[in-house]
PAVONU-405693 format. One line per field, with one value per atom (N, C-alpha, C): residue in one letter; residue number from 1; x, y, z. Coordinates in pm, whole numbers. Example, Ala and Ser with C-alpha at 12.3 -4.5 7.8 and 13.67 -1.06 7.14 Angstrom:
2
aa = c(a	a	a	s	s	s) .
i = c(1	1	1	2	2	2) .
u = c(1319	1230	1320	1285	1367	1290) .
v = c(-569	-450	-330	-225	-106	3) .
w = c(780	780	780	708	714	787) .
# end
This chain:
317
aa = c(x	x	x	x	x	x	x	x	x	x	x	x	x	x	x	x	x	x	x	x	x	x	x	x	x	x	x	x	x	x	x	x	x	x	x	x	x	x	x	x	x	x	x	x	x	x	x	x	x	x	x	x	x	x	x	x	x	x	x	x	x	x	x	x	x	x	x	x	x	x	x	x	x	x	x	x	x	x	x	x	x	x	x	x	x	x	x	x	x	x	x	x	x	x	x	x	x	x	x	x	x	x	x	x	x	x	x	x	x	x	x	x	x	x	x	x	x	x	x	x	x	x	x	x	x	x	x	x	x	x	x	x	x	x	x	x	x	x	x	x	x	x	x	x	x	x	x	x	x	x	x	x	x	x	x	x	x	x	x	x	x	x	x	x	x	x	x	x	x	x	x	x	x	x	x	x	x	x	x	x	x	x	x	x	x	x	x	x	x	x	x	x	x	x	x	x	x	x	x	x	x	x	x	x	x	x	x	x	x	x	x	x	x	x	x	x	x	x	x	x	x	x	x	x	x	x	x	x	x	x	x	x	x	x	x	x	x	x	x	x	x	x	x	x	x	x	x	x	x	x	x	x	x	x	x	x	x	x	x	x	x	x	x	x	x	x	x	x	x	x	x	x	x	x	x	x	x	x	x	x	x	x	x	x	x	x	x	x	x	x	x	x	x	x	x	x	x	x	x	x	x	x	x	x	x	x	x	x	x	x	x	x	x	x	x	x	x	x	x	x	x	x	x	x	x	x	x	x	x	x	x	x	x	x	x	x	x	x	x	x	x	x	x	x	x	x	x	x	x	x	x	x	x	x	x	x	x	x	x	x	x	x	x	x	x	x	x	x	x	x	x	x	x	x	x	x	x	x	x	x	x	x	x	x	x	x	x	x	x	x	x	x	x	x	x	x	x	x	x	x	x	x	x	x	x	x	x	x	x	x	x	x	x	x	x	x	x	x	x	x	x	x	x	x	x	x	x	x	x	x	x	x	x	x	x	x	x	x	x	x	x	x	x	x	x	x	x	x	x	x	x	x	x	x	x	x	x	x	x	x	x	x	x	x	x	x	x	x	x	x	x	x	x	x	x	x	x	x	x	x	x	x	x	x	x	x	x	x	x	x	x	x	x	x	x	x	x	x	x	x	x	x	x	x	x	x	x	x	x	x	x	x	x	x	x	x	x	x	x	x	x	x	x	x	x	x	x	x	x	x	x	x	x	x	x	x	x	x	x	x	x	x	x	x	x	x	x	x	x	x	x	x	x	x	x	x	x	x	x	x	x	x	x	x	x	x	x	x	x	x	x	x	x	x	x	x	x	x	x	x	x	x	x	x	x	x	x	x	x	x	x	x	x	x	x	x	x	x	x	x	x	x	x	x	x	x	x	x	x	x	x	x	x	x	x	x	x	x	x	x	x	x	x	x	x	x	x	x	x	x	x	x	x	x	x	x	x	x	x	x	x	x	x	x	x	x	x	x	x	x	x	x	x	x	x	x	x	x	x	x	x	x	x	x	x	x	x	x	x	x	x	x	x	x	x	x	x	x	x	x	x	x	x	x	x	x	x	x	x	x	x	x	x	x	x	x	x	x	x	x	x	x	x	x	x	x	x	x	x	x	x	x	x	x	x	x	x	x	x	x	x	x	x	x	x	x	x	x	x	x	x	x	x	x	x	x	x	x	x	x	x	x	x	x	x	x	x	x	x	x	x	x	x	x	x	x	x	x	x	x	x	x	x	x	x	x	x	x	x	x	x	x	x	x	x	x	x	x	x	x	x	x	x	x	x	x	x	x	x	x	x	x	x	x	x	x	x	x	x	x	x	x	x	x	x	x	x	x	x	x	x	x	x	x	x	x	x	x	x	x	x	x	x	x	x	x	x	x	x	x	x	x	x	x	x	x	x	x	x	x	x	x	x	x	x	x	x	x	x	x	x	x	x	x	x	x	x	x	x	x	x	x	x	x	x	x	x	x	x	x	x	x	x	x	x	x	x	x	x	x	x	x	x	x	x	x	x	x	x	x	x	x	x	x	x	x	x	x	x	x	x	x	x	x	x	x	x	x	x	x	x	x	x	x	x	x	x	x	x	x	x	x	x	x	x	x	x	x	x	x	x	x	x	x	x	x	x	x	x	x	x	x	x	x	x	x	x	x	x	x	x) .
i = c(1	1	1	2	2	2	3	3	3	4	4	4	5	5	5	6	6	6	7	7	7	8	8	8	9	9	9	10	10	10	11	11	11	12	12	12	13	13	13	14	14	14	15	15	15	16	16	16	17	17	17	18	18	18	19	19	19	20	20	20	21	21	21	22	22	22	23	23	23	24	24	24	25	25	25	26	26	26	27	27	27	28	28	28	29	29	29	30	30	30	31	31	31	32	32	32	33	33	33	34	34	34	35	35	35	36	36	36	37	37	37	38	38	38	39	39	39	40	40	40	41	41	41	42	42	42	43	43	43	44	44	44	45	45	45	46	46	46	47	47	47	48	48	48	49	49	49	50	50	50	51	51	51	52	52	52	53	53	53	54	54	54	55	55	55	56	56	56	57	57	57	58	58	58	59	59	59	60	60	60	61	61	61	62	62	62	63	63	63	64	64	64	65	65	65	66	66	66	67	67	67	68	68	68	69	69	69	70	70	70	71	71	71	72	72	72	73	73	73	74	74	74	75	75	75	76	76	76	77	77	77	78	78	78	79	79	79	80	80	80	81	81	81	82	82	82	83	83	83	84	84	84	85	85	85	86	86	86	87	87	87	88	88	88	89	89	89	90	90	90	91	91	91	92	92	92	93	93	93	94	94	94	95	95	95	96	96	96	97	97	97	98	98	98	99	99	99	100	100	100	101	101	101	102	102	102	103	103	103	104	104	104	105	105	105	106	106	106	107	107	107	108	108	108	109	109	109	110	110	110	111	111	111	112	112	112	113	113	113	114	114	114	115	115	115	116	116	116	117	117	117	118	118	118	119	119	119	120	120	120	121	121	121	122	122	122	123	123	123	124	124	124	125	125	125	126	126	126	127	127	127	128	128	128	129	129	129	130	130	130	131	131	131	132	132	132	133	133	133	134	134	134	135	135	135	136	136	136	137	137	137	138	138	138	139	139	139	140	140	140	141	141	141	142	142	142	143	143	143	144	144	144	145	145	145	146	146	146	147	147	147	148	148	148	149	149	149	150	150	150	151	151	151	152	152	152	153	153	153	154	154	154	155	155	155	156	156	156	157	157	157	158	158	158	159	159	159	160	160	160	161	161	161	162	162	162	163	163	163	164	164	164	165	165	165	166	166	166	167	167	167	168	168	168	169	169	169	170	170	170	171	171	171	172	172	172	173	173	173	174	174	174	175	175	175	176	176	176	177	177	177	178	178	178	179	179	179	180	180	180	181	181	181	182	182	182	183	183	183	184	184	184	185	185	185	186	186	186	187	187	187	188	188	188	189	189	189	190	190	190	191	191	191	192	192	192	193	193	193	194	194	194	195	195	195	196	196	196	197	197	197	198	198	198	199	199	199	200	200	200	201	201	201	202	202	202	203	203	203	204	204	204	205	205	205	206	206	206	207	207	207	208	208	208	209	209	209	210	210	210	211	211	211	212	212	212	213	213	213	214	214	214	215	215	215	216	216	216	217	217	217	218	218	218	219	219	219	220	220	220	221	221	221	222	222	222	223	223	223	224	224	224	225	225	225	226	226	226	227	227	227	228	228	228	229	229	229	230	230	230	231	231	231	232	232	232	233	233	233	234	234	234	235	235	235	236	236	236	237	237	237	238	238	238	239	239	239	240	240	240	241	241	241	242	242	242	243	243	243	244	244	244	245	245	245	246	246	246	247	247	247	248	248	248	249	249	249	250	250	250	251	251	251	252	252	252	253	253	253	254	254	254	255	255	255	256	256	256	257	257	257	258	258	258	259	259	259	260	260	260	261	261	261	262	262	262	263	263	263	264	264	264	265	265	265	266	266	266	267	267	267	268	268	268	269	269	269	270	270	270	271	271	271	272	272	272	273	273	273	274	274	274	275	275	275	276	276	276	277	277	277	278	278	278	279	279	279	280	280	280	281	281	281	282	282	282	283	283	283	284	284	284	285	285	285	286	286	286	287	287	287	288	288	288	289	289	289	290	290	290	291	291	291	292	292	292	293	293	293	294	294	294	295	295	295	296	296	296	297	297	297	298	298	298	299	299	299	300	300	300	301	301	301	302	302	302	303	303	303	304	304	304	305	305	305	306	306	306	307	307	307	308	308	308	309	309	309	310	310	310	311	311	311	312	312	312	313	313	313	314	314	314	315	315	315	316	316	316	317	317	317) .
u = c(15460	15445	15570	15556	15670	15700	15824	15863	15942	15935	16013	16159	16227	16361	16445	17107	17075	16947	17112	17100	17097	17207	17262	17183	17229	17244	17222	16919	16793	16732	16544	16506	16460	16379	16339	16260	16322	16267	16174	16166	16094	16131	16171	16200	16349	16427	16574	16614	16653	16699	16578	16462	16337	16357	16370	16386	16528	16615	16752	16816	16795	16876	16828	16704	16661	16548	16554	16446	16409	16287	16242	16325	16370	16438	16568	16625	16751	16738	16615	16597	16636	16694	16737	16693	16663	16629	16756	16757	16873	16889	17013	17032	17035	16995	17019	17160	17208	17340	17343	17454	17466	17444	17350	17317	17416	17475	17571	17500	17573	17521	17504	17388	17365	17470	17517	17610	17532	17601	17537	17491	17370	17314	17271	17265	17226	17078	17039	16899	16855	16724	16672	16728	16764	16816	16964	17024	17164	17257	17202	17286	17294	17358	17367	17302	17240	17184	17294	17279	17384	17373	17487	17488	17420	17343	17274	17370	17328	17415	17436	17536	17556	17430	17409	17288	17293	17176	17158	17231	17301	17363	17272	17245	17156	17227	17164	17217	17323	17340	17437	17571	17664	17798	17898	17996	18092	18224	18326	18459	18479	18534	18570	18692	18707	18823	18938	19058	19176	19206	19183	19199	19202	19268	19264	19172	19070	18967	18982	18970	18965	18819	18781	18642	18624	18560	18544	18426	18417	18306	18311	18433	18454	18458	18365	18361	18417	18495	18548	18645	18704	18795	18721	18589	18509	18471	18497	18444	18487	18610	18660	18626	18558	18524	18382	18368	18237	18151	18027	17934	17831	17746	17636	17505	17399	17265	17203	17151	17090	16945	16848	16707	16674	16613	16567	16415	16356	16211	16165	16049	15999	15967	15998	15962	15812	15774	15633	15590	15550	15511	15383	15302	15177	15203	15324	15355	15392	15411	15452	15333	15362	15261	15213	15080	15031	15081	15103	15151	15288	15367	15502	15504	15398	15397	15279	15208	15085	15108	15227	15254	15316	15329	15394	15293	15297	15211	15283	15237	15305	15219	15272	15202	15295	15283	15378	15311	15364	15315	15384	15315	15376	15486	15593	15704	15738	15762	15800	15942	15973	16110	16204	16331	16432	16554	16632	16757	16873	16938	17056	17180	17289	17418	17515	17587	17685	17822	17923	18061	18144	18244	18331	18475	18565	18707	18787	18907	18996	19138	19216	19361	19420	19546	19607	19560	19493	19451	19301	19227	19088	18994	18866	18759	18678	18637	18561	18429	18321	18189	18122	18066	17987	17847	17745	17606	17535	17470	17398	17251	17162	17018	16947	16881	16806	16680	16669	16551	16559	16447	16444	16526	16566	16645	16552	16548	16469	16562	16591	16689	16651	16653	16628	16753	16821	16947	16931	16810	16787	16796	16895	16906	16780	16700	16576	16470	16496	16400	16459	16552	16619	16530	16411	16316	16271	16297	16263	16381	16490	16605	16620	16686	16715	16801	16797	16884	16919	17028	17071	17149	17169	17252	17315	17437	17505	17525	17489	17499	17598	17680	17776	17752	17766	17750	17873	17851	17958	17953	17840	17822	17772	17828	17795	17647	17579	17438	17343	17391	17303	17244	17112	17051	17064	17030	17030	16907	16854	16734	16765	16877	16917	16937	16992	17029	16919	16799	16690	16617	16531	16437	16300	16212	16081	16001	16020	15934	15954	16070	16096	16188	16128	16207	16287	16256	16324	16439	16457	16565	16671	16789	16897	16963	16992	17073	17216	17244	17378	17381	17501	17521	17561	17515	17551	17613	17694	17762	17690	17665	17589	17667	17670	17707	17577	17534	17399	17410	17343	17365	17235	17210	17104	17173	17128	17207	17194	17267	17263	17367	17455	17550	17526	17571	17537	17619	17584	17655	17802	17890	18033	18102	18028	18087	18124	18248	18293	18213	18161	18082	18153	18113	18168	18282	18357	18473	18440	18376	18347	18475	18466	18582	18623	18744	18793	18696	18661	18568	18423	18392	18253	18232	18120	18085	17995	17963	17870	17934	17862	17901	17801	17830	17729	17693	17779	17752	17680	17730	17678	17593	17597	17509	17542	17668	17714	17774	17693	17729	17774	17873	17920	17845	17759	17667	17674	17609	17594	17451	17405	17270	17264	17213	17187	17047	16959	16822	16763	16645	16591	16554	16534	16489	16603	16722	16833	16951	16946	17055	17124	17256	17329	17457	17500	17632	17737	17843	17953	17997	18010	18052	17940	17816	17704	17626	17531	17443	17513	17467	17516	17631	17675	17782	17901	17998	18109	18185	18234	18317	18461	18536	18679	18740	18803	18853	18958	19020	19118	19056	18924	18856	18869	18878	18890	18752	18721	18589	18600	18690	18711	18633	18514	18424	18403	18414	18396	18314	18252	18170	18136	18106	18060	17944	17841	17728	17707	17637	17594	17470	17405	17294	17321	17307	17347	17259	17140	17049	17020	17111	17087	17066	17135	17120	16980	16906	16770	16666	16705	16613	16533	16445	16368	16290	16302	16228	16296	16405	16472	16519	16491	16524	16673	16735	16876	16916	17037	17090	17157	17119	17191	17320	17429	17560	17617	17639	17692	17828	17935	18071	18127	18179	18221	18351	18420	18545	18564	18637	18670	18793	18878	18990	18943	19023	18990	18981	19075	19079	19066	18974	18951	18981	18997	19017	18895	18780	18655	18559	18517	18428	18289	18256	18127	18135	18249	18269	18294	18251	18299	18445	18528	18669	18693	18777	18797	18944	18968	19105	19110	19225	19244	19208	19135	19096	18971	18919	18800	18673	18562	18431	18364	18298	18224	18077	17989	17845	17775	17703	17651	17500	17432	17292	17279	17179	17158	17018	17005	16873	16873	16754	16738	16603	16604	16481	16445	16322	16275	16191	16231	16155	16017	15988	15855	15758	15800	15712	15581	15588	15468	15481	15373	15378	15471	15506	15597	15735	15766	15896	15895	16015	16023	15986	15943	15919	16030	16046	16151	16132	16007	15980	15964	15944	15901	16009	16130	16242	16245	16326	16357	16481	16483	16592	16620	16737	16781	16766	16709	16711	16638	16533	16456	16542	16654	16740	16859	16864	16976	17097	17205	17327	17389	17447	17530	17671	17727	17858	17966	18064	18172	18305	18383	18516	18620	18700	18803	18928	18995	19116	19233) .
v = c(4588	4543	4576	4637	4664	4542	4495	4375	4413	4330	4357	4361	4472	4499	4375	3857	3829	3917	3777	3681	3631	3441	3339	3380	3357	3263	3341	3614	3604	3601	3703	3628	3725	3693	3757	3653	3550	3422	3379	3446	3422	3529	3642	3753	3769	3668	3676	3767	3709	3790	3841	3838	3880	4004	4117	4237	4265	4228	4268	4200	4072	4005	4026	4017	4037	4137	4224	4317	4313	4348	4335	4417	4352	4421	4485	4450	4506	4639	4690	4817	4802	4911	4907	5033	5021	5137	5195	5327	5389	5338	5308	5254	5363	5329	5416	5391	5474	5451	5316	5248	5117	5129	5050	5057	4975	5032	4957	4861	4761	4676	4760	4755	4841	4823	4936	4933	4916	4876	4867	5005	5015	5142	5135	5252	5257	5230	5156	5129	5216	5217	5298	5253	5127	5075	5105	5169	5204	5096	4982	4878	4901	4814	4828	4709	4736	4628	4567	4442	4373	4395	4394	4393	4266	4272	4151	4034	3916	3798	3759	3675	3627	3560	3569	3514	3362	3304	3159	3081	2977	2883	2761	2715	2602	2469	2364	2229	2194	2279	2248	2310	2226	2268	2175	2229	2143	2216	2141	2195	2216	2332	2355	2272	2248	2173	2267	2213	2287	2248	2341	2309	2438	2433	2541	2499	2581	2550	2644	2588	2671	2700	2827	2865	2870	2766	2754	2662	2617	2531	2394	2347	2212	2214	2142	2138	2008	1935	1808	1825	1945	1964	1972	1972	1963	1819	1724	1590	1524	1546	1483	1559	1673	1757	1726	1696	1659	1783	1774	1883	1852	1948	1929	1961	1897	1923	2038	2136	2254	2263	2239	2254	2400	2425	2559	2559	2652	2661	2799	2805	2933	3028	3155	3259	3257	3262	3261	3403	3477	3615	3627	3521	3525	3545	3512	3528	3671	3756	3892	3976	4074	4170	4247	4251	4322	4466	4531	4668	4676	4570	4571	4556	4504	4479	4545	4636	4688	4772	4829	4910	4831	4702	4620	4526	4517	4425	4291	4194	4066	3959	3901	3797	3677	3588	3479	3346	3274	3141	3039	2931	2831	2752	2729	2650	2541	2420	2314	2337	2289	2300	2212	2250	2169	2155	2053	2032	2073	2183	2229	2161	2166	2117	2234	2242	2349	2287	2337	2300	2427	2423	2537	2489	2560	2529	2659	2650	2766	2723	2818	2803	2924	2953	3060	3199	3207	3338	3356	3250	3265	3170	3208	3119	3083	2956	2904	2847	2875	2828	2763	2644	2575	2552	2601	2580	2510	2398	2321	2310	2339	2340	2255	2146	2066	2139	2165	2233	2228	2252	2250	2363	2344	2444	2549	2666	2779	2899	2944	3051	3137	3270	3365	3453	3452	3526	3676	3726	3871	3928	4017	4072	4143	4196	4262	4161	4032	3927	3830	3878	3781	3726	3779	3717	3580	3549	3419	3322	3363	3276	3256	3149	3129	3243	3264	3361	3305	3352	3298	3403	3374	3459	3376	3411	3358	3475	3457	3563	3522	3619	3596	3695	3648	3735	3824	3954	4048	4078	4129	4160	4036	4009	3887	3875	3987	3982	3969	3978	3971	3831	3817	3686	3642	3516	3463	3512	3624	3683	3824	3839	3965	4075	4043	4143	4188	4127	4167	4043	4064	3962	3998	3900	3918	4029	4049	4144	4288	4321	4460	4464	4474	4469	4596	4704	4829	4854	4767	4784	4679	4725	4633	4583	4453	4395	4373	4396	4375	4370	4385	4394	4258	4230	4106	4140	4047	4055	3962	4008	3930	3911	3787	3761	3733	3828	3824	3811	3707	3671	3657	3749	3735	3706	3604	3545	3623	3736	3818	3775	3683	3624	3474	3413	3275	3173	3045	2938	2934	2914	2906	3038	3148	3281	3339	3389	3444	3569	3570	3682	3743	3866	3933	4026	4069	4154	4300	4358	4500	4582	4707	4795	4827	4877	4912	5009	4978	5063	5038	4937	4908	4758	4711	4570	4542	4643	4626	4553	4457	4386	4425	4528	4581	4488	4392	4306	4178	4110	3976	3971	4077	4091	3994	3956	3891	4002	4055	4175	4142	4216	4210	4319	4278	4371	4359	4454	4448	4492	4455	4495	4502	4611	4618	4568	4554	4505	4472	4408	4365	4477	4598	4705	4787	4772	4859	4774	4731	4654	4739	4729	4811	4742	4768	4723	4786	4712	4771	4900	5005	5133	5219	5168	5244	5315	5397	5464	5566	5579	5685	5641	5515	5464	5431	5522	5501	5373	5313	5194	5235	5148	5170	5176	5288	5299	5194	5134	5029	4890	4884	4757	4666	4539	4437	4389	4396	4355	4257	4160	4066	3936	3945	3830	3779	3648	3591	3464	3428	3307	3261	3132	3070	2978	2975	2886	2793	2683	2592	2517	2444	2356	2221	2116	1984	1930	1987	1939	2047	2143	2253	2203	2095	2043	1986	1961	1908	2012	2141	2247	2296	2394	2454	2351	2360	2273	2140	2109	1981	1972	1859	1843	1814	1888	1872	1952	2002	2072	2202	2312	2438	2431	2473	2470	2611	2667	2802	2793	2829	2819	2960	2993	3131	3133	3247	3265	3412	3436	3572	3566	3669	3669	3657	3591	3577	3713	3799	3932	4036	4131	4231	4373	4395	4530	4617	4557	4627	4602	4707	4692	4643	4646	4596	4451	4387	4245	4172	4046	3957	3926	3918	3886	3745	3668	3528	3501	3409	3373	3228	3166	3026	3003	2895	2858	2925	3023	3094	3027	3066	3016	3120	3070	3153	3116	3216	3192	3230	3133	3142	3120	3192	3166	3157	3083	3063	3105	3149	3179	3145	3108	3070	3120	3181	3230	3141	3091	2996	3071	3073	3146	3089	2970	2913	2955	3046	3087	3148	3234	3295	3295	3332	3342	3453	3544	3654	3631	3507	3477	3485	3491	3497	3636	3641	3769	3791	3916	3946	3873	3849	3794	3643	3582	3442	3338	3373	3282	3169	3070	2963	3005	2976	3026	2935	2951	2865	2929	3049	3126	3058	2981	2917	2827	2779	2687	2756	2889	2960	2960	3020	3026	2889	2867	2751	2785	2704	2733	2650	2717	2651	2691	2592	2620	2610	2714	2715	2644	2568	2497	2591) .
w = c(20577	20716	20794	20909	20995	21078	21072	21144	21267	21372	21492	21452	21474	21420	21418	21567	21641	21450	21706	21703	21688	21787	21785	21848	21844	21834	21863	21876	21870	22005	22029	22147	22259	22346	22471	22541	22579	22619	22508	22408	22287	22191	22236	22145	22130	22136	22129	22016	21907	21797	21722	21785	21724	21643	21710	21636	21608	21698	21679	21562	21544	21444	21304	21271	21133	21128	21032	21009	20863	20829	20692	20596	20488	20381	20421	20537	20579	20649	20670	20740	20886	20942	21081	21150	21278	21357	21415	21439	21500	21642	21684	21818	21923	22042	22154	22202	22292	22348	22418	22406	22468	22618	22669	22811	22892	22997	23078	23171	23218	23323	23449	23516	23631	23739	23793	23905	24035	24141	24271	24315	24368	24410	24556	24620	24761	24777	24879	24908	25025	25051	25161	25294	25305	25431	25447	25344	25355	25304	25260	25202	25052	24981	24836	24769	24654	24575	24490	24454	24382	24231	24164	24019	23971	23860	23813	23799	23841	23832	23686	23660	23523	23471	23342	23282	23279	23253	23267	23157	23200	23108	23098	22976	22956	22974	22925	22941	22836	22736	22630	22667	22707	22750	22683	22612	22545	22525	22482	22457	22307	22272	22132	22096	21968	21919	21890	21890	21848	21703	21611	21469	21388	21276	21178	21065	21041	20942	20823	20704	20584	20553	20556	20530	20379	20326	20181	20152	20031	19991	20057	20088	20139	20291	20356	20503	20559	20478	20526	20642	20658	20771	20904	20902	21025	21060	20970	20987	21118	21160	21282	21408	21395	21509	21554	21682	21735	21755	21715	21734	21842	21870	21965	21895	21942	21890	21968	21895	21956	21910	21999	21960	21931	21817	21780	21777	21849	21864	21821	21759	21710	21825	21803	21897	21925	22052	22091	22125	22022	22041	22124	22126	22203	22352	22398	22540	22578	22478	22506	22552	22635	22677	22553	22528	22410	22400	22515	22512	22446	22461	22407	22256	22198	22054	21984	22053	21997	21870	21855	21737	21623	21640	21539	21474	21343	21271	21262	21338	21344	21277	21173	21101	21095	21192	21207	21178	21082	21053	21143	21178	21267	21197	21267	21216	21317	21272	21366	21417	21537	21587	21504	21503	21435	21526	21500	21573	21485	21521	21450	21508	21436	21483	21491	21601	21622	21647	21575	21600	21614	21704	21727	21732	21667	21670	21682	21734	21742	21710	21657	21652	21723	21705	21783	21741	21628	21578	21565	21533	21492	21566	21568	21611	21487	21478	21365	21416	21345	21384	21264	21286	21184	21240	21170	21208	21093	21123	21023	21063	20970	20996	20891	20930	20832	20788	20658	20604	20452	20386	20241	20181	20055	19984	19925	19988	19939	19934	19813	19795	19677	19697	19590	19577	19463	19449	19443	19432	19426	19568	19597	19732	19781	19689	19729	19773	19750	19783	19885	19970	20056	20167	20186	20279	20230	20102	20045	20048	20111	20134	20284	20322	20464	20517	20646	20713	20850	20908	21036	21114	21243	21327	21438	21470	21588	21683	21810	21908	22016	22061	22168	22281	22401	22517	22533	22547	22582	22732	22778	22921	22994	23110	23185	23216	23236	23276	23158	23037	22919	22906	22909	22889	22744	22721	22585	22510	22551	22492	22446	22377	22317	22419	22533	22630	22723	22716	22803	22854	22952	22995	22939	22933	22872	22938	23069	23142	23095	23044	23007	22886	22769	22647	22624	22696	22672	22769	22867	22963	22937	22900	22869	22995	22998	23105	23059	22933	22883	22731	22677	22533	22476	22354	22284	22149	22100	21971	21875	21752	21655	21525	21476	21338	21266	21185	21127	20976	20920	20780	20705	20612	20513	20380	20308	20199	20069	20063	19943	19840	19876	19780	19775	19666	19640	19717	19702	19771	19728	19827	19799	19782	19784	19765	19901	19914	20042	20078	20202	20253	20372	20408	20524	20488	20592	20570	20554	20656	20653	20655	20613	20614	20757	20775	20909	20976	21100	21173	21142	21060	21025	21014	21067	21054	20936	20858	20747	20629	20575	20454	20345	20266	20173	20059	20027	19912	19950	20053	20084	20211	20293	20409	20522	20537	20660	20745	20836	20911	21053	21098	21237	21312	21407	21471	21623	21690	21835	21869	21988	22031	22182	22239	22382	22418	22318	22339	22202	22197	22067	21972	22022	21934	21877	21931	21892	21847	21723	21664	21558	21551	21455	21413	21289	21248	21339	21368	21443	21373	21454	21399	21346	21348	21296	21404	21364	21459	21544	21669	21757	21846	21834	21919	21829	21819	21724	21753	21647	21656	21681	21747	21760	21620	21582	21443	21408	21510	21483	21497	21516	21536	21415	21442	21337	21296	21167	21120	21004	21018	20908	20928	20987	20992	20850	20832	20699	20706	20596	20595	20454	20445	20320	20355	20271	20297	20178	20207	20102	20151	20062	20097	20032	20111	20063	19951	19933	19827	19724	19710	19617	19474	19437	19302	19277	19385	19371	19341	19343	19310	19430	19409	19519	19600	19731	19821	19850	19783	19807	19951	20015	20156	20174	20262	20289	20411	20413	20528	20483	20547	20530	20611	20551	20616	20614	20734	20747	20818	20747	20800	20814	20934	20963	21042	21035	21107	21141	21252	21294	21384	21385	21479	21623	21705	21847	21916	21888	21947	21836	21854	21751	21797	21928	21977	21964	21954	21927	22043	22111	22226	22187	22059	22011	21967	21993	21968	22098	22105	22210	22180	22286	22271	22325	22255	22289	22320	22413	22450	22493	22478	22515	22660	22686	22821	22873	22800	22845	22795	22856	22815	22726	22622	22527	22538	22534	22548	22418	22362	22225	22222	22133	22100	21948	21900	21757	21715	21592	21536	21388	21337	21197	21147	21028	20966	20848	20848	20747	20644	20516	20415	20388	20439	20421	20531	20615	20726	20675	20574	20517	20365	20297	20151	20105	20197	20166	20226	20259	20318	20469	20528	20674	20725	20850	20918	21019	21062	21159	21290	21329	21461	21463	21348	21347	21337	21378	21360	21461	21431	21525	21603	21734	21816	21934	21993	22102	22239	22248	22373	22487	22457	22564	22651	22597	22670	22735	22734	22794	22703	22751	22672	22652	22534	22507	22553	22643	22699	22628	22573	22499	22562	22604	22659	22549	22534	22432	22481	22394	22436	22461) .
# end
């Protein structure tokens, strides 16, 4: 089955990280050149049209904490940091124009919404993100079977006009309004094992599949430095993360919470990354893939996502 080819944090008012963030078996489509935000153009009346306004910010607005976090098995250093609740709702593919999905075989099982928890912290060098999702423990250690394990993505806005729907609006999935940065994680390594850390000039994590990616639209997602848009050779790609499940000892299906802990330098020198600085606002989207969606695991399009509520706005200290 071909799945719709992020996403955070995912999406197109339903197709957020739909295709961009997860694709079946890790397959990826070749990206087109990154589409720029449209410049002002002359109109017939001789005036100019405006550059698209900044994308919508939702009701979730909070301040990040000032703290240094150790990304490891123990998340107790987050205990004193206040988080926010982020409703995650399944992508509603039924709302899409049939022409936009007519070549895709979409088999999406219904999933109930869940309330995730998001925490963000920074120190003078790094940004830290903690995402917690209540769900049963379903994990398959075979990388070829990772559709039977949970998966997630955090998305950051790069271009001001990029909506929380993977850089496009629902009306036109092929026209980019802006580029987004993705921390995309399919769990090819076990709990407590450090993931991420692509080589210089590449966001690919060949062992654990915590990839540093970018996307101008839902159909064209690529690891930083991959495809037809070269990465800055001096770009920093040391995204790292560790995951666990609070009920893993209870065996398959045990009810608990998935915990995804991640870190990345504030500044990477990489145009395919969002850049962060003290006092600035960061715009985040979340996505989560549930392996119980179908008998064959999750599908690329059937994830839970936060895009319906607009960008999550986080002010850095």
